[in-house]
C-alpha positions in Angstrom: 44.0 88.8 -73.8 43.4 85.0 -73.5 46.0 84.6 -70.8 44.8 87.6 -68.7 41.5 86.2 -68.6 42.4 82.6 -67.6 44.6 83.7 -64.7 41.9 85.8 -62.7 39.5 82.9 -63.4 41.8 80.6 -62.1 42.4 82.4 -59.1 38.8 82.6 -58.3 38.3 78.7 -58.7 41.3 78.2 -56.3 39.2 80.1 -53.8 36.3 78.8 -54.3 37.8 75.3 -53.6 39.5 76.5 -50.6 36.4 78.0 -49.3 34.4 74.5 -49.9 37.5 72.5 -48.5 37.1 74.5 -44.8 33.4 74.0 -44.9 33.2 70.2 -45.4 36.0 70.0 -42.7 33.6 72.0 -40.5 30.9 69.9 -41.1 32.8 66.8 -40.5 34.2 67.7 -37.3 30.7 68.8 -36.4 29.1 65.7 -37.2 31.6 63.7 -35.2 30.2 62.2 -31.9 32.1 62.4 -28.8 33.2 58.5 -27.9 31.3 57.1 -25.1 33.4 56.9 -21.9 34.2 52.8 -21.1 32.3 51.6 -18.4 34.4 49.9 -15.8 34.6 46.2 -15.6 31.6 44.6 -13.1 33.2 42.1 -11.0 30.7 39.6 -9.1 31.3 39.5 -5.5 32.1 35.9 -4.5 29.9 34.5 -2.0 31.2 34.9 1.8 32.3 31.6 3.6 30.4 30.5 6.5 32.4 31.1 9.7 33.3 28.4 11.5 32.6 28.4 15.1 35.6 28.8 17.4 36.5 26.2 20.1 35.8 29.2 22.4 32.3 29.5 21.3 31.4 25.9 21.7 29.1 25.3 24.7 31.0 23.6 27.7 29.6 20.6 28.8 27.5 20.7 32.0 29.5 19.7 35.0 27.9 16.9 37.2 28.9 15.7 40.5 28.6 12.1 41.4 28.6 11.1 44.8 29.9 7.3 45.4 30.0 5.4 48.5 31.1 1.7 49.5 28.9 -0.3 52.1 32.1 -2.4 53.5 30.1 -3.5 56.7 26.8 -4.8 54.8 28.6 -7.5 53.0 30.0 -10.7 53.9 32.2 -10.5 57.2 34.7 -12.9 55.8 35.6 -10.6 52.7 39.1 -9.2 53.2 39.4 -5.3 53.2 42.0 -5.2 50.3 39.4 -7.0 48.3 37.0 -4.1 48.7 39.9 -1.7 48.1 40.6 -3.6 44.5 36.9 -3.2 43.5 37.1 0.5 44.7 40.2 1.1 42.6 38.8 -0.3 39.5 35.7 1.3 39.4 37.3 4.8 39.9 40.0 3.8 37.1 37.1 3.6 34.6 35.7 7.2 35.3 39.4 8.7 34.4 39.4 10.9 31.5 35.6 12.1 32.1 35.8 15.8 31.9 32.1 16.6 32.7 32.0 14.4 36.1 33.4 15.2 39.5 33.2 12.4 41.9 32.9 12.9 45.7 33.7 9.5 47.8 32.8 8.4 51.0 34.0 4.9 51.8 31.8 4.3 54.9 28.4 4.6 53.4 25.5 2.4 54.4 22.2 1.9 52.2 20.1 4.3 54.2 22.8 6.9 54.5 22.9 6.8 50.7 19.1 7.1 50.5 19.3 10.2 52.9 22.0 11.7 51.2 20.5 11.7 48.0 17.2 13.3 49.1 19.2 16.2 50.3 20.7 16.4 46.8 19.4 18.6 43.9 21.4 17.5 41.0 24.1 14.7 42.3 23.2 10.9 41.9 24.3 8.8 44.8 26.0 5.4 43.7 26.5 2.8 46.6 28.8 -0.3 46.1 29.0 -3.5 47.9 31.3 -6.5 47.6 29.3 -9.6 48.9 29.6 -13.1 48.6 27.6 -14.5 45.6 26.1 -17.8 47.2 25.1 -19.1 50.6 27.7 -21.8 50.5 30.8 -19.5 51.1 32.2 -20.3 54.3 34.6 -19.0 56.7 38.5 -19.2 55.7 40.0 -18.0 52.7 37.5 -16.5 50.3 37.5 -17.4 46.8 36.9 -14.4 44.6 35.0 -16.5 42.0 32.4 -16.5 44.7 31.9 -12.5 45.2 29.8 -10.3 43.4 29.5 -6.6 43.5 26.0 -4.9 44.1 25.4 -1.4 43.2 22.4 1.0 43.8 21.9 4.4 42.1 19.8 6.9 44.3 18.1 9.7 42.5 18.5 13.3 43.8 15.7 14.9 45.6 13.8 11.8 46.1 16.1 9.0 47.2 14.4 6.4 45.0 16.3 4.1 43.4 17.0 4.8 39.6 19.0 1.6 38.9 20.5 -1.2 40.6 22.1 -4.6 39.5 24.8 -7.0 40.5 28.2 -7.8 38.8 29.6 -11.1 39.6 33.5 -11.6 39.5 34.8 -13.5 36.5 37.1 -16.4 37.1 40.5 -15.8 36.6 42.4 -17.0 33.3 45.0 -19.5 33.1 48.2 -19.7 31.4 46.6 -20.5 27.8 44.6 -17.2 28.1 47.6 -15.2 28.7 46.9 -14.1 32.3 47.7 -15.1 35.7 46.8 -13.3 39.0 49.8 -11.5 40.5 49.9 -9.7 43.9 47.4 -10.6 46.3 44.8 -13.4 45.3 41.9 -12.4 42.9 43.1 -8.6 42.7 43.2 -8.2 39.0 39.6 -10.0 38.8 38.3 -7.8 41.5 39.5 -4.7 39.5 38.0 -5.8 36.4 34.7 -6.6 37.9 35.0 -3.0 39.3 35.4 -1.4 35.9 32.4 -3.6 34.6 30.3 -1.9 37.6 31.1 1.2 36.3 30.4 0.7 33.2 26.7 -0.3 34.4 26.5 3.0 36.2 27.7 5.1 33.2 25.3 3.3 30.9 22.1 4.1 33.4 23.5 7.7 33.7 24.4 8.2 30.2 28.1 9.6 31.1 30.9 8.9 28.6 33.2 11.9 27.4 36.9 11.4 28.0 39.1 14.3 29.3 40.3 14.8 32.8 38.4 14.2 36.1 38.6 15.4 39.3 38.3 13.4 42.7 37.3 15.2 45.8 37.8 12.8 48.7 35.2 13.1 51.9 36.7 13.5 55.4 35.8 9.7 55.8 37.7 8.7 52.7 40.8 10.8 53.7 41.0 9.4 57.0 40.9 5.8 55.6 43.5 6.6 52.8 45.8 7.8 55.3 46.0 4.5 57.3 
């Protein structure tokens, strides 16, 4: 009788424990919270680099025309033409590599003509050069380059008034100790150098100076003389 009583009781106990286990498992599952989704990593955008202006977007230099003439008849009658040519050559040599300047030349211009030409221009300055004797003691015969000077006058466009003027004296030739001797015709190197110095004066007065390529446009009179 005792064994029969224990076995049903044991079966009941196992059933109760099984029910309690299932109930506890359900509560545990219902109490779980769904895991939160992971947030994507945040990236800080790098600051945009400033765009460098391309060469094509840079403003081009404004082109300017310079009219240059030479009064060969207004100076001394005793100055050989090759000396004027040496000054002329040295003057334009200094302008090589100036991209913003276009030069028109007229090698047979007097002062009055230069002033009248400037009055007709709207933007172009007119520069008149003249090679002359620096002193009253220069006589006839062979001319000493040391006694010469280059005078220049800059006429303003529209008005024809003088913007700037001056005189550049030809420097004495250097001796053997200075490492330089005149070659070719007498004083050509001195006159070339004086022409370049005159060009420096003109560029300073007109605030010119940006190297690249320059174009020369010869006037009709200059072409005729260059062909002689």
